[in-house]
C-alpha positions as CSV (number, residue, x, y, z in Angstrom):
1,X,-3.8,39.5,-46.8
2,X,-4.5,40.6,-43.3
3,X,-7.9,38.9,-43.4
4,X,-6.3,35.6,-44.5
5,X,-3.7,35.9,-41.8
6,X,-6.4,36.4,-39.1
7,X,-8.3,33.5,-40.6
8,X,-5.3,31.2,-40.3
9,X,-4.7,32.3,-36.8
10,X,-8.3,31.6,-35.8
11,X,-8.0,28.1,-37.3
12,X,-4.8,27.4,-35.4
13,X,-6.4,28.6,-32.2
14,X,-9.4,26.4,-32.9
15,X,-7.3,23.4,-33.5
16,X,-5.3,24.1,-30.4
17,X,-8.5,24.4,-28.3
18,X,-9.7,21.1,-29.8
19,X,-6.5,19.3,-28.9
20,X,-6.6,20.7,-25.3
21,X,-10.2,19.5,-25.0
22,X,-9.2,16.0,-26.2
23,X,-6.3,15.9,-23.7
24,X,-8.6,17.0,-20.9
25,X,-11.2,14.3,-21.8
26,X,-8.5,11.6,-22.0
27,X,-7.1,12.5,-18.6
28,X,-10.6,12.5,-17.1
29,X,-11.3,9.1,-18.6
30,X,-8.0,7.7,-17.3
31,X,-8.7,9.1,-13.9
32,X,-12.2,7.6,-13.9
33,X,-10.8,4.2,-14.8
34,X,-8.0,4.4,-12.3
35,X,-10.4,5.4,-9.4
36,X,-13.1,2.9,-10.4
37,X,-15.0,1.7,-7.2
38,X,-17.8,-0.7,-6.4
39,X,-20.0,-1.2,-3.3
40,X,-19.5,-4.3,-1.3
41,X,-23.2,-5.5,-1.3
42,X,-22.6,-6.5,-5.0
43,X,-19.8,-8.8,-4.0
44,X,-19.6,-12.3,-2.5
45,X,-18.2,-11.3,0.9
46,X,-15.7,-14.2,0.9
47,X,-14.2,-12.7,-2.2
48,X,-13.2,-9.5,-0.6
49,X,-9.4,-8.9,-0.4
50,X,-8.3,-6.7,2.6
51,X,-5.3,-4.4,3.0
52,X,-4.5,-2.7,6.3
53,X,-1.7,-0.2,7.0
54,X,-0.5,1.8,10.0
55,X,2.0,4.3,8.7
56,X,4.0,6.9,10.7
57,X,5.7,9.8,8.9
58,X,8.4,11.2,11.1
59,X,8.7,14.4,9.0
60,X,5.1,15.4,9.7
61,X,4.7,13.5,13.1
62,X,1.5,12.0,11.9
63,X,0.3,8.4,11.9
64,X,-2.2,7.2,9.3
65,X,-4.4,4.1,9.7
66,X,-5.7,2.9,6.3
67,X,-8.0,0.1,5.3
68,X,-8.6,-0.8,1.7
69,X,-11.1,-3.4,0.4
70,X,-10.8,-4.9,-3.1
71,X,-12.6,-7.5,-5.1
72,X,-10.7,-10.8,-5.2
73,X,-7.1,-9.6,-5.2
74,X,-4.6,-6.8,-4.7
75,X,-5.3,-5.7,-8.3
76,X,-9.1,-5.8,-7.9
77,X,-11.7,-3.0,-8.0
78,X,-11.7,-1.0,-4.8
79,X,-14.8,-1.4,-2.6
80,X,-16.9,0.9,-0.5
81,X,-18.5,-1.0,2.4
82,X,-22.3,-1.2,2.3
83,X,-24.3,-0.8,5.5
84,X,-24.4,-2.5,7.9
85,X,-20.8,-3.6,7.2
86,X,-18.3,-1.6,9.3
87,X,-14.6,-1.0,9.7
88,X,-13.0,0.4,12.8
89,X,-9.5,1.1,14.1
90,X,-9.1,0.8,17.9
91,X,-12.9,1.0,18.2
92,X,-13.4,4.2,16.2
93,X,-15.3,4.1,12.9
94,X,-13.0,4.9,10.0
95,X,-13.6,7.7,7.5
96,X,-14.3,6.9,3.9
97,X,-12.0,8.7,1.4
98,X,-14.0,8.7,-1.8
99,X,-11.2,10.2,-4.0
100,X,-8.7,7.4,-3.2
101,X,-11.2,4.6,-2.5
102,X,-10.1,3.6,1.0
103,X,-10.9,4.2,4.7
104,X,-8.4,6.3,6.7
105,X,-8.0,7.9,10.1
106,X,-5.1,10.2,11.2
107,X,-3.5,10.4,14.6
108,X,-1.1,13.1,15.9
109,X,2.3,11.8,16.9
110,X,3.7,8.3,16.8
111,X,1.1,5.5,17.2
112,X,3.0,2.3,17.6
113,X,0.1,-0.2,17.4
114,X,-3.5,-0.4,16.1
115,X,-6.3,-3.0,15.8
116,X,-8.5,-3.1,12.7
117,X,-11.9,-4.7,13.1
118,X,-14.1,-5.4,10.1
119,X,-17.6,-6.9,10.1
120,X,-18.9,-8.0,6.6
121,X,-22.5,-8.1,5.4
122,X,-22.8,-11.7,6.4
123,X,-21.9,-10.9,10.0
124,X,-18.5,-12.4,9.9
125,X,-15.9,-10.6,12.0
126,X,-12.2,-10.1,11.2
127,X,-9.8,-8.6,13.7
128,X,-6.1,-7.8,12.9
129,X,-3.5,-6.0,14.9
130,X,-0.3,-4.4,13.6
131,X,2.8,-2.7,15.1
132,X,4.9,0.0,13.7
133,X,8.6,-0.6,14.3
134,X,10.9,2.4,14.4
135,X,14.2,3.0,12.6
136,X,16.5,6.0,12.3
137,X,19.1,7.5,10.0
138,X,22.6,7.5,11.4
139,X,23.5,10.5,13.6
140,X,26.2,11.5,11.1
141,X,25.9,10.7,7.4
142,X,29.1,10.4,5.5
143,X,29.5,11.6,1.9
144,X,28.6,9.0,-0.7
145,X,31.3,8.2,-3.3
146,X,30.1,6.6,-6.6
147,X,33.8,6.1,-7.5
148,X,34.2,3.5,-4.7
149,X,33.5,0.0,-5.7
150,X,31.3,-0.5,-2.7
151,X,29.6,1.9,-0.2
152,X,28.2,0.8,3.1
153,X,25.2,2.5,4.7
154,X,24.2,1.5,8.2
155,X,21.0,2.6,9.9
156,X,20.3,3.2,13.6
157,X,18.0,0.5,15.0
158,X,17.7,-3.2,15.3
159,X,18.7,-5.8,12.8
160,X,16.0,-6.9,10.4
161,X,13.6,-9.5,11.8
162,X,11.4,-11.9,9.9
163,X,8.5,-10.2,8.0
164,X,10.6,-7.0,7.9
165,X,12.2,-5.0,5.1
166,X,13.9,-1.7,4.9
167,X,14.2,0.7,1.9
168,X,16.8,3.4,1.5
169,X,15.6,6.1,-0.9
170,X,18.2,8.5,-2.5
171,X,17.0,11.4,-4.7
172,X,19.4,13.8,-6.5
173,X,18.9,16.9,-8.4
174,X,18.0,15.2,-11.7
175,X,14.4,14.4,-12.7
176,X,15.2,10.7,-12.9
177,X,17.6,10.4,-10.0
178,X,15.4,8.8,-7.4
179,X,16.6,5.3,-6.5
180,X,15.1,2.8,-4.0
181,X,17.4,0.2,-2.4
182,X,15.5,-2.5,-0.6
183,X,16.8,-5.0,1.9
184,X,14.9,-7.9,3.5
185,X,17.7,-10.2,4.8
186,X,17.0,-11.4,8.3
187,X,19.8,-10.1,10.6
188,X,20.9,-7.3,8.2
189,X,22.0,-3.9,9.6
190,X,23.7,-2.4,6.5
191,X,23.0,-1.5,2.9
192,X,25.8,-2.4,0.4
193,X,25.6,0.0,-2.5
194,X,27.8,-0.7,-5.6
195,X,29.3,2.0,-7.8
196,X,27.0,1.2,-10.7
197,X,23.9,1.9,-8.6
198,X,25.2,5.2,-7.3
199,X,26.6,6.3,-10.7
200,X,23.0,6.4,-11.9
201,X,22.4,9.4,-9.7
202,X,23.7,12.9,-10.5
203,X,26.5,14.0,-8.3
204,X,25.9,16.8,-5.8
205,X,23.7,17.2,-2.8
206,X,21.2,14.3,-2.5
207,X,18.3,13.7,-0.1
208,X,17.7,10.3,1.6
209,X,15.3,8.7,4.0
210,X,14.5,5.2,5.3
211,X,11.2,3.2,5.2
212,X,10.9,0.2,7.6
213,X,8.0,-2.2,6.8
214,X,6.7,-4.9,9.0
215,X,4.3,-7.2,7.1
216,X,3.2,-10.3,9.0
217,X,0.5,-12.6,7.9
218,X,-3.1,-11.6,8.6
219,X,-4.6,-13.2,11.7
220,X,-8.2,-13.3,10.3
221,X,-9.1,-13.0,6.7
222,X,-11.4,-14.2,3.9
223,X,-10.5,-17.0,1.5
224,X,-9.0,-14.3,-0.8
225,X,-6.6,-13.1,1.9
226,X,-5.0,-9.7,2.1
227,X,-2.1,-7.9,3.8
228,X,-1.3,-5.9,6.9
229,X,1.7,-3.6,7.2
230,X,3.3,-1.3,9.9
231,X,5.5,1.3,8.2
232,X,7.8,3.9,9.6
233,X,9.3,6.6,7.4
234,X,12.2,8.7,8.8
235,X,12.8,12.4,8.3
236,X,14.8,13.4,5.1
237,X,18.5,14.2,5.4
238,X,21.0,15.5,3.0
239,X,24.5,14.4,2.1
240,X,27.0,14.9,-0.8
241,X,27.3,12.3,-3.6
242,X,30.7,12.8,-5.2
243,X,33.5,10.8,-6.9
């Protein structure tokens, strides 16, 4: 009986090991697909879609300049530039991040503007400049009340201009509590949150922060276009969400 019991145990362990191996292989395969990359010499240069971002994180006091090249559209395969094609930010060659499939340089502190300069394999030159526009949480954050029919939340900073949008993120203690409230109305200064939206977040202490995005049209681009964004993310604050 003991022999049979040990045999069954070994079989269960074997099946468990096989299942774990299958899961690992599936995760690896999905990761490989998700991070699929190509080199730009295999692509018609006019079919390259470009994405530039200058992002300041107030919590870490670091600014990130990122350039991403894709085939044809925002959903296209990510591209690594082939020599002699180059991408620079403010005259400095950008570093290739193989894991994420983009070029990125970091700067200590708040960098309010940057110029991206890309030269493709055909010798065409594309120069685009972006600004990061700041925003701040209010000095005093009142408690949020999901029992109120409407809750108003005003940020510190200018009213929204054209090509700007702001997102208020509220995250509670629940695993599915995170909510993003986006506003892009020109002239807006305040979020209007209704009770239904807030009631989807567990009551208690919640964390919140703001993201201001400035996304004008590219100045110079291929026929496939692209995007450029200056983004400012505030520090995270806490307040009480209650009835």
